[in-house]
Each structure stands twice: as structure tokens, then as C-alpha cells.
DSSP file (Angstrom, degrees, kcal/mol; ACC not computed):
  #  RESIDUE AA STRUCTURE BP1 BP2  ACC     N-H-->O    O-->H-N    N-H-->O    O-->H-N    TCO  KAPPA ALPHA  PHI   PSI    X-CA   Y-CA   Z-CA
    1    1 A X     >        0   0    0      0, 0.0     4,-2.1     0, 0.0     5,-0.2   0.000 360.0 360.0 360.0 -24.4  349.0  262.6 -120.2
    2    2 A X  H  >  +     0   0    0      1,-0.2     4,-2.0     2,-0.2     5,-0.2   0.900 360.0  47.6 -65.0 -40.7  346.7  265.0 -118.4
    3    3 A X  H  > S+     0   0    0      2,-0.2     4,-2.5     1,-0.2    -1,-0.2   0.893 111.6  51.7 -67.0 -38.5  347.2  267.9 -121.0
    4    4 A X  H  > S+     0   0    0      1,-0.2     4,-1.9     2,-0.2    -1,-0.2   0.918 111.1  46.9 -66.2 -40.2  346.6  265.5 -123.9
    5    5 A X  H  X S+     0   0    0     -4,-2.1     4,-1.8     2,-0.2    -1,-0.2   0.877 113.7  48.1 -65.9 -39.0  343.3  264.2 -122.3
    6    6 A X  H  X S+     0   0    0     -4,-2.0     4,-2.4     2,-0.2    -2,-0.2   0.844 108.7  53.3 -71.1 -34.6  342.2  267.7 -121.7
    7    7 A X  H  X S+     0   0    0     -4,-2.5     4,-2.4     2,-0.2    53,-0.2   0.891 109.4  49.9 -62.1 -41.7  343.1  268.7 -125.2
    8    8 A X  H  X S+     0   0    0     -4,-1.9     4,-2.3     2,-0.2    -2,-0.2   0.874 110.6  49.6 -66.2 -38.1  340.9  265.8 -126.5
    9    9 A X  H  X S+     0   0    0     -4,-1.8     4,-2.3     2,-0.2    -2,-0.2   0.909 111.1  49.3 -70.0 -40.3  338.0  266.9 -124.2
   10   10 A X  H  X S+     0   0    0     -4,-2.4     4,-3.1     2,-0.2     5,-0.2   0.938 111.2  50.6 -62.1 -45.0  338.3  270.5 -125.5
   11   11 A X  H  X S+     0   0    0     -4,-2.4     4,-2.7     1,-0.2     5,-0.2   0.920 110.6  48.5 -57.6 -44.9  338.3  269.3 -129.1
   12   12 A X  H  X S+     0   0    0     -4,-2.3     4,-1.9     2,-0.2    -1,-0.2   0.933 113.8  45.1 -63.4 -45.4  335.3  267.2 -128.5
   13   13 A X  H  X S+     0   0    0     -4,-2.3     4,-2.3     2,-0.2    -2,-0.2   0.942 113.9  50.1 -61.7 -49.2  333.3  270.1 -126.8
   14   14 A X  H  X S+     0   0    0     -4,-3.1     4,-2.7     1,-0.2     5,-0.2   0.908 110.7  49.4 -58.6 -44.3  334.4  272.5 -129.5
   15   15 A X  H  X S+     0   0    0     -4,-2.7     4,-2.4    -5,-0.2    -1,-0.2   0.886 111.6  49.6 -64.1 -38.2  333.3  270.1 -132.3
   16   16 A X  H  X S+     0   0    0     -4,-1.9     4,-2.2    -5,-0.2    -1,-0.2   0.867 111.5  47.4 -68.1 -39.0  330.0  269.6 -130.6
   17   17 A X  H  X S+     0   0    0     -4,-2.3     4,-0.6     2,-0.2    -2,-0.2   0.914 113.7  48.3 -71.4 -39.8  329.4  273.4 -130.3
   18   18 A X  H >< S+     0   0    0     -4,-2.7     3,-1.3    -5,-0.2     4,-0.5   0.943 112.9  49.0 -63.2 -45.7  330.4  273.9 -133.9
   19   19 A X  H >X S+     0   0    0     -4,-2.4     4,-2.3     1,-0.3     3,-1.8   0.872 102.2  60.8 -58.7 -42.1  328.2  271.1 -135.0
   20   20 A X  H 3< S+     0   0    0     -4,-2.2    -1,-0.3     1,-0.3    -2,-0.2   0.624  95.0  64.4 -70.0 -10.8  325.2  272.5 -133.0
   21   21 A X  T << S+     0   0    0     -3,-1.3    -1,-0.3    -4,-0.6    -2,-0.2   0.737 116.7  27.4 -72.9 -23.7  325.4  275.7 -135.1
   22   22 A X  T <4 S+     0   0    0     -3,-1.8     2,-0.6    -4,-0.5    -2,-0.2   0.606 112.9  64.9-113.4 -22.1  324.5  273.6 -138.2
   23   23 A X     <  -     0   0    0     -4,-2.3     2,-0.6    13,-0.0    -1,-0.2  -0.931  68.5-152.2-115.4 116.5  322.5  270.7 -137.0
   24   24 A X        -     0   0    0     -2,-0.6    -3,-0.1     1,-0.2    -4,-0.0  -0.765   6.9-168.8 -88.0 118.6  319.2  271.5 -135.4
   25   25 A X        -     0   0    0     -2,-0.6     2,-1.5    -5,-0.1     4,-0.2   0.802  11.9-160.6 -79.1 -30.4  318.3  268.8 -132.8
   26   26 A X        -     0   0    0      6,-0.1     2,-0.3     2,-0.1    -1,-0.1  -0.179  65.7  -1.0  78.5 -47.7  314.7  270.0 -132.4
   27   27 A X  S    S-     0   0    0     -2,-1.5     0, 0.0     2,-0.1     0, 0.0  -0.893  80.7 -94.7-157.1-178.4  314.4  268.3 -129.1
   28   28 A X  S    S+     0   0    0     -2,-0.3    -2,-0.1     4,-0.1     2,-0.0   0.020  71.8 137.4 -97.0  27.3  316.3  266.0 -126.7
   29   29 A X     >  -     0   0    0     -4,-0.2     4,-2.4     1,-0.1     5,-0.3  -0.375  68.5-112.5 -66.3 152.3  314.8  262.8 -128.2
   30   30 A X  H  > S+     0   0    0      1,-0.2     4,-2.2     2,-0.2     5,-0.2   0.831 115.3  54.8 -54.9 -35.9  317.3  260.0 -128.6
   31   31 A X  H  > S+     0   0    0      2,-0.2     4,-2.2     1,-0.2    -1,-0.2   0.930 110.7  44.5 -67.6 -45.5  317.1  260.2 -132.4
   32   32 A X  H  > S+     0   0    0      2,-0.2     4,-2.2     1,-0.2    -2,-0.2   0.934 114.6  48.5 -70.5 -42.2  318.0  264.0 -132.5
   33   33 A X  H  X S+     0   0    0     -4,-2.4     4,-2.1     1,-0.2    -1,-0.2   0.891 110.0  52.2 -62.2 -39.5  320.7  263.6 -130.0
   34   34 A X  H  X S+     0   0    0     -4,-2.2     4,-2.1    -5,-0.3    -1,-0.2   0.894 108.0  52.1 -64.1 -40.6  322.2  260.7 -131.9
   35   35 A X  H  X S+     0   0    0     -4,-2.2     4,-2.4     1,-0.2     5,-0.3   0.930 109.3  49.1 -60.5 -44.7  322.2  262.8 -135.1
   36   36 A X  H  X S+     0   0    0     -4,-2.2     4,-2.2     1,-0.2    -1,-0.2   0.884 110.7  51.7 -64.7 -35.8  324.1  265.5 -133.3
   37   37 A X  H  X S+     0   0    0     -4,-2.1     4,-1.5     2,-0.2    -2,-0.2   0.879 109.0  49.6 -69.4 -34.8  326.6  263.0 -132.0
   38   38 A X  H  X S+     0   0    0     -4,-2.1     4,-1.7     2,-0.2    -2,-0.2   0.926 114.0  44.4 -66.8 -46.1  327.2  261.5 -135.4
   39   39 A X  H  X S+     0   0    0     -4,-2.4     4,-2.1     1,-0.2    -2,-0.2   0.850 109.9  56.2 -72.2 -30.3  327.8  264.9 -137.0
   40   40 A X  H  X S+     0   0    0     -4,-2.2     4,-2.7    -5,-0.3    -1,-0.2   0.861 103.9  53.5 -65.6 -33.6  330.0  266.0 -134.1
   41   41 A X  H  X S+     0   0    0     -4,-1.5     4,-2.3     2,-0.2    -1,-0.2   0.889 109.6  48.9 -62.0 -41.5  332.2  263.0 -134.7
   42   42 A X  H  X S+     0   0    0     -4,-1.7     4,-2.2     2,-0.2    -2,-0.2   0.874 112.1  47.8 -63.6 -39.3  332.6  264.1 -138.3
   43   43 A X  H  X S+     0   0    0     -4,-2.1     4,-3.1     2,-0.2     5,-0.2   0.924 111.4  50.8 -66.4 -45.8  333.4  267.7 -137.3
   44   44 A X  H  X S+     0   0    0     -4,-2.7     4,-2.1     2,-0.2     5,-0.2   0.902 110.3  50.4 -57.3 -43.2  335.9  266.4 -134.7
   45   45 A X  H  X S+     0   0    0     -4,-2.3     4,-3.0     1,-0.2     5,-0.3   0.966 113.0  45.2 -60.6 -52.1  337.6  264.3 -137.3
   46   46 A X  H  X S+     0   0    0     -4,-2.2     4,-2.6     1,-0.2     5,-0.4   0.891 111.7  51.4 -62.9 -41.5  337.8  267.2 -139.7
   47   47 A X  H  X S+     0   0    0     -4,-3.1     4,-2.0     1,-0.2    -1,-0.2   0.881 114.4  44.0 -64.0 -36.1  339.1  269.6 -137.1
   48   48 A X  H  X>S+     0   0    0     -4,-2.1     4,-2.7    -5,-0.2     5,-0.5   0.909 114.5  48.0 -78.7 -40.1  341.8  267.2 -136.1
   49   49 A X  H  X5S+     0   0    0     -4,-3.0     4,-2.3    -5,-0.2     5,-0.3   0.960 119.9  38.7 -64.3 -48.9  342.8  266.2 -139.7
   50   50 A X  H  X>S+     0   0    0     -4,-2.6     4,-1.9    -5,-0.3     5,-0.6   0.945 120.1  45.2 -66.3 -46.5  343.0  269.9 -140.8
   51   51 A X  H  X5S+     0   0    0     -4,-2.0     6,-1.8    -5,-0.4     4,-1.6   0.933 122.4  34.5 -66.8 -46.0  344.5  271.2 -137.7
   52   52 A X  H  X5S+     0   0    0     -4,-2.7     4,-1.0     4,-0.3    25,-0.5   0.882 118.6  52.4 -73.6 -39.2  347.1  268.5 -137.2
   53   53 A X  H  <<S+     0   0    0     -4,-2.3    25,-1.9    -5,-0.5    24,-0.2   0.846 127.9  17.3 -64.6 -33.9  347.8  268.0 -140.9
   54   54 A X  H  <5S+     0   0    0     -4,-1.9    -3,-0.2    -5,-0.3    -2,-0.2   0.742 139.2  26.7-106.5 -33.9  348.4  271.7 -141.7
   55   55 A X  H  <<S-     0   0    0     -4,-1.6    -3,-0.2    -5,-0.6    -2,-0.1   0.417  94.3-122.7-121.1   2.1  349.1  273.4 -138.5
   56   56 A X  S  < S+     0   0    0     -4,-1.0    12,-3.1    -5,-0.3    -4,-0.3   0.599  84.5  67.6  64.1  16.7  350.5  270.6 -136.3
   57   57 A X  S    S-     0   0    0     -6,-1.8    -2,-0.2    10,-0.2    -3,-0.1  -0.958  71.7-131.6-160.6 142.8  347.8  271.0 -133.6
   58   58 A X     >  -     0   0    0     -2,-0.3     4,-2.2    -7,-0.1     5,-0.2  -0.399  46.4 -97.6 -78.4 169.2  344.1  270.6 -133.0
   59   59 A X  H  > S+     0   0    0      1,-0.2     4,-2.3     2,-0.2     5,-0.2   0.929 127.3  49.0 -54.7 -46.0  342.2  273.6 -131.4
   60   60 A X  H  > S+     0   0    0      1,-0.2     4,-1.7   -53,-0.2    -1,-0.2   0.862 109.5  51.1 -65.5 -33.7  342.5  271.9 -128.0
   61   61 A X  H  4>S+     0   0    0      2,-0.2     5,-2.7     1,-0.2     4,-0.4   0.870 107.7  52.1 -70.2 -37.8  346.2  271.3 -128.4
   62   62 A X  H ><5S+     0   0    0     -4,-2.2     3,-1.1     3,-0.2    -2,-0.2   0.941 109.9  50.8 -62.8 -43.8  346.8  275.0 -129.3
   63   63 A X  H 3<5S+     0   0    0     -4,-2.3    -2,-0.2     1,-0.2    -1,-0.2   0.854 116.4  39.8 -57.9 -37.5  345.0  276.0 -126.1
   64   64 A X  T 3<5S-     0   0    0     -4,-1.7    -1,-0.2    -5,-0.2    -2,-0.2   0.250 115.5-112.6-101.5  12.1  347.1  273.6 -124.0
   65   65 A X  T < 5 +     0   0    0     -3,-1.1    52,-2.1    -4,-0.4    53,-0.5   0.902  68.4 138.2  58.4  51.7  350.4  274.4 -125.8
   66   66 A X  E   < -A  116   0A   0     -5,-2.7     2,-0.3    50,-0.2    -1,-0.2  -0.856  30.0-169.5-117.5 158.8  350.9  271.0 -127.4
   67   67 A X  E     -A  115   0A   0     48,-2.6    48,-3.1    -2,-0.3     2,-0.5  -0.989  19.8-131.3-147.5 149.3  352.1  270.2 -130.9
   68   68 A X  E     -A  114   0A   0    -12,-3.1     2,-0.3    -2,-0.3    46,-0.2  -0.921  30.0-177.8-104.1 123.7  352.3  267.2 -133.1
   69   69 A X  E     -A  113   0A   0     44,-3.0    44,-2.3    -2,-0.5     2,-0.3  -0.856  28.4-114.4-119.6 154.8  355.7  266.6 -134.8
   70   70 A X  E >   -A  112   0A   0      4,-0.6     3,-1.2    -2,-0.3    42,-0.3  -0.654  17.7-139.9 -82.4 142.5  356.9  264.0 -137.3
   71   71 A X  T 3  S+     0   0    0     40,-2.7    41,-0.1    -2,-0.3    -1,-0.1   0.702 100.4  64.0 -79.0 -13.2  359.6  261.7 -135.9
   72   72 A X  T 3  S-     0   0    0     39,-0.5    -1,-0.2     2,-0.1    40,-0.1   0.433 114.9-113.7 -86.9   3.5  361.4  261.8 -139.2
   73   73 A X    <   +     0   0    0     -3,-1.2    -2,-0.1     1,-0.3    -1,-0.0   0.404  64.4 147.1  85.1  -3.8  362.0  265.6 -138.8
   74   74 A X        -     0   0    0      1,-0.1    -4,-0.6     2,-0.1    -1,-0.3  -0.321  52.2-126.2 -66.2 152.7  359.8  266.7 -141.8
   75   75 A X  S    S+     0   0    0     -6,-0.1     2,-0.3     2,-0.0    -1,-0.1   0.732  85.0  46.2 -77.3 -23.4  358.1  270.0 -141.2
   76   76 A X        -     0   0    0      1,-0.1   -22,-0.1    -7,-0.1   -23,-0.1  -0.925  59.1-151.9-122.3 148.5  354.5  269.1 -141.8
   77   77 A X        -     0   0    0    -25,-0.5     4,-0.4    -2,-0.3   -24,-0.2   0.847  40.2-149.5 -79.3 -33.4  352.4  266.2 -140.6
   78   78 A X     >  -     0   0    0    -25,-1.9     4,-2.2   -26,-0.3     5,-0.2   0.417  23.4 -90.7  73.6 147.3  350.2  266.3 -143.7
   79   79 A X  H  > S+     0   0    0      1,-0.2     4,-3.2     2,-0.2     5,-0.2   0.875 119.9  56.3 -60.4 -42.4  346.4  265.3 -143.8
   80   80 A X  H  > S+     0   0    0      1,-0.2     4,-1.9     2,-0.2    -1,-0.2   0.932 112.4  41.4 -60.3 -46.5  346.9  261.6 -144.7
   81   81 A X  H  > S+     0   0    0     -4,-0.4     4,-2.3     1,-0.2    -1,-0.2   0.908 115.9  51.6 -66.4 -38.9  349.1  260.9 -141.8
   82   82 A X  H  X S+     0   0    0     -4,-2.2     4,-2.3     1,-0.2    -2,-0.2   0.881 108.0  52.5 -64.0 -36.4  346.8  263.1 -139.6
   83   83 A X  H  X S+     0   0    0     -4,-3.2     4,-2.6     2,-0.2    -1,-0.2   0.912 109.2  48.5 -66.5 -40.8  343.8  261.1 -140.7
   84   84 A X  H  X S+     0   0    0     -4,-1.9     4,-2.1    -5,-0.2    -2,-0.2   0.946 113.5  47.6 -60.8 -49.0  345.4  257.8 -139.8
   85   85 A X  H  X S+     0   0    0     -4,-2.3     4,-1.5     1,-0.2    -2,-0.2   0.837 113.1  48.1 -60.8 -36.3  346.3  259.2 -136.4
   86   86 A X  H  X S+     0   0    0     -4,-2.3     4,-2.4     2,-0.2    -1,-0.2   0.905 108.7  52.8 -75.0 -41.1  342.8  260.6 -135.9
   87   87 A X  H  X S+     0   0    0     -4,-2.6     4,-1.6     1,-0.2    -2,-0.2   0.918 109.9  49.6 -58.7 -43.7  341.1  257.4 -136.9
   88   88 A X  H  X S+     0   0    0     -4,-2.1     4,-0.8     2,-0.2     7,-0.6   0.831 109.1  51.0 -62.8 -37.0  343.2  255.5 -134.4
   89   89 A X  H >< S+     0   0    0     -4,-1.5     3,-0.7     1,-0.2    -1,-0.2   0.908 107.1  55.2 -68.6 -39.1  342.4  258.0 -131.6
   90   90 A X  H 3< S+     0   0    0     -4,-2.4    -2,-0.2     1,-0.3    -1,-0.2   0.857 104.0  53.3 -56.8 -37.2  338.7  257.5 -132.5
   91   91 A X  H 3< S-     0   0    0     -4,-1.6     2,-1.3     1,-0.1    -1,-0.3   0.767  95.5-159.9 -70.1 -25.1  339.1  253.8 -131.9
   92   92 A X    <X  +     0   0    0     -4,-0.8     4,-1.2    -3,-0.7     3,-0.3  -0.221  66.8  88.2  75.7 -40.5  340.6  254.8 -128.5
   93   93 A X  T >4 S+     0   0    0     -2,-1.3     3,-0.9     1,-0.2     4,-0.5   0.928  90.5  47.2 -56.3 -45.8  342.6  251.5 -127.7
   94   94 A X  G >4 S+     0   0    0     -6,-0.5    11,-1.6     1,-0.2     3,-0.8   0.870 108.3  56.9 -63.7 -30.2  345.7  252.8 -129.5
   95   95 A X  G 34 S+     0   0    0     -7,-0.6    -1,-0.2    -3,-0.3    -2,-0.2   0.734 108.5  45.9 -71.3 -21.0  345.5  256.1 -127.7
   96   96 A X  G << S+     0   0    0     -4,-1.2     2,-0.6    -3,-0.9    -1,-0.2   0.384  98.5  81.3-101.9   1.3  345.5  254.5 -124.3
   97   97 A X    <   +     0   0    0     -3,-0.8     8,-2.4    -4,-0.5     2,-0.3  -0.940  62.4 156.3-107.8 113.1  348.5  252.2 -125.1
   98   98 A X  B     -B  104   0B   0     -2,-0.6     6,-0.2     6,-0.3     2,-0.1  -0.894  34.6-122.9-135.3 167.8  351.8  253.9 -124.8
   99   99 A X    >   -     0   0    0      4,-1.3     3,-2.0    -2,-0.3    -1,-0.0  -0.214  49.3 -80.1 -97.0-168.9  355.4  253.3 -124.3
  100  100 A X  T 3  S+     0   0    0      1,-0.3    -1,-0.0     2,-0.1    -2,-0.0   0.706 130.7  57.2 -66.0 -19.7  357.9  254.6 -121.6
  101  101 A X  T 3  S-     0   0    0      2,-0.1    -1,-0.3     3,-0.0     3,-0.1   0.384 116.6-115.1 -88.1   3.0  358.2  257.8 -123.6
  102  102 A X    <   +     0   0    0     -3,-2.0     2,-0.7     1,-0.2    12,-0.2   0.814  67.0 147.8  67.3  30.0  354.4  258.4 -123.4
  103  103 A X        -     0   0    0     10,-0.1    -4,-1.3     4,-0.0    -1,-0.2  -0.864  43.0-133.7 -99.4 115.5  354.2  258.0 -127.1
  104  104 A X  B  >  -B   98   0B   0     -2,-0.7     4,-1.8    -6,-0.2     3,-0.4  -0.142  17.8-114.0 -65.4 159.8  350.8  256.4 -128.0
  105  105 A X  H  > S+     0   0    0     -8,-2.4     4,-2.5   -11,-1.6     5,-0.2   0.828 118.6  58.5 -60.0 -33.6  350.3  253.5 -130.4
  106  106 A X  H  > S+     0   0    0    -12,-0.6     4,-1.6    -9,-0.2    -1,-0.2   0.869 107.4  46.6 -67.8 -33.9  348.4  255.9 -132.7
  107  107 A X  H  >>S+     0   0    0     -3,-0.4     5,-2.5   -13,-0.2     4,-1.1   0.846 110.5  52.6 -75.5 -32.4  351.5  258.2 -132.8
  108  108 A X  H  <5S+     0   0    0     -4,-1.8     3,-0.3     3,-0.2    -2,-0.2   0.936 111.1  46.2 -67.6 -44.2  353.8  255.3 -133.5
  109  109 A X  H  <5S+     0   0    0     -4,-2.5    -1,-0.2     1,-0.2    -2,-0.2   0.898 117.8  44.2 -64.1 -39.0  351.7  254.1 -136.5
  110  110 A X  H  <5S-     0   0    0     -4,-1.6    -1,-0.2    -5,-0.2    -2,-0.2   0.579 110.1-122.0 -81.5 -11.8  351.5  257.6 -137.8
  111  111 A X  T  <5S+     0   0    0     -4,-1.1   -40,-2.7    -3,-0.3   -39,-0.5   0.827  71.4 118.0  75.9  29.3  355.2  258.4 -137.2
  112  112 A X  E   < -A   70   0A   0     -5,-2.5     2,-0.3   -42,-0.3    -1,-0.3  -0.743  46.6-157.8-124.0 170.6  354.4  261.3 -135.0
  113  113 A X  E     -A   69   0A   0    -44,-2.3   -44,-3.0    -2,-0.2     2,-0.5  -0.989  20.5-125.9-146.3 144.3  355.0  262.5 -131.4
  114  114 A X  E     -A   68   0A   0     -2,-0.3     2,-0.3   -46,-0.2   -46,-0.2  -0.825  33.6-177.0 -96.1 131.8  353.2  265.1 -129.2
  115  115 A X  E     -A   67   0A   0    -48,-3.1   -48,-2.6    -2,-0.5     2,-0.4  -0.906  27.2-115.9-127.6 154.8  355.5  267.6 -127.8
  116  116 A X  E     -A   66   0A   0     -2,-0.3   -50,-0.2   -50,-0.2   -51,-0.1  -0.726  14.5-163.3 -89.5 133.7  355.0  270.5 -125.5
  117  117 A X              0   0    0    -52,-2.1   -51,-0.1    -2,-0.4    -1,-0.1   0.380 360.0 360.0 -98.3   3.3  355.7  274.1 -126.9
  118  118 A X              0   0    0    -53,-0.5    -1,-0.2     0, 0.0   -52,-0.1   0.386 360.0 360.0-101.2 360.0  355.9  275.7 -123.5
């Protein structure tokens, strides 16, 4: 679970850095910071859907040698399944509820599992 959490943190920081290239906050006022946060969430969502949907891993997962696989054995996760999984991760509750195999509720709903590639 530690590597998965670290991958999520890496993805969040990466999304914020990418967003900061395009969204000028101007100052540290709450309104500007909130705007950056909203756009960072959109960037994080897109990075995860594209990364997991087409490449089976988000940038943080690649760094930590994790991969998302479908439990039915299909070769691609595809963006729709990745979007469902990402929305449920954003809600957070499904991501912290898991079974004895450490498969989160978000993975069960999406029909996926996180595996180590190392």
C-alpha cells in the first residue's frame, strides 16, 4: 500500500507542477490558490485517465514500477474504465476500502488490479 500511496502523491505533485506552467496564480491569495487547485485536479484526472487508459500506469506508477491490469485478461484498460477508476480514487473512500488481496473498491468496480512490475 505504501508504493500506491507514494504514486498518488507523485501524481498529485506532478499535476500541480504541470498546471502551474499554464495557470498563473499571481499571488498566494486564497482565490488564486483555489483556482490552481481546481485546475490541478483536472490535470491529475487527465493524467490518470490517459496514463492508465492507454499505458496501464500513471506517471507516479511508472516511477514506482506499478501497473494497472484488467482482471478479465484484456490487454488495455481503456479510458472509460480508467475514468471510472479515477473518479472513485478522487472520492477517496473506495480507495481506502480494500479486501484481503489489497484490491481497492475502486479497482473492483473498474474490474482492474494494481500489480508490481519489478
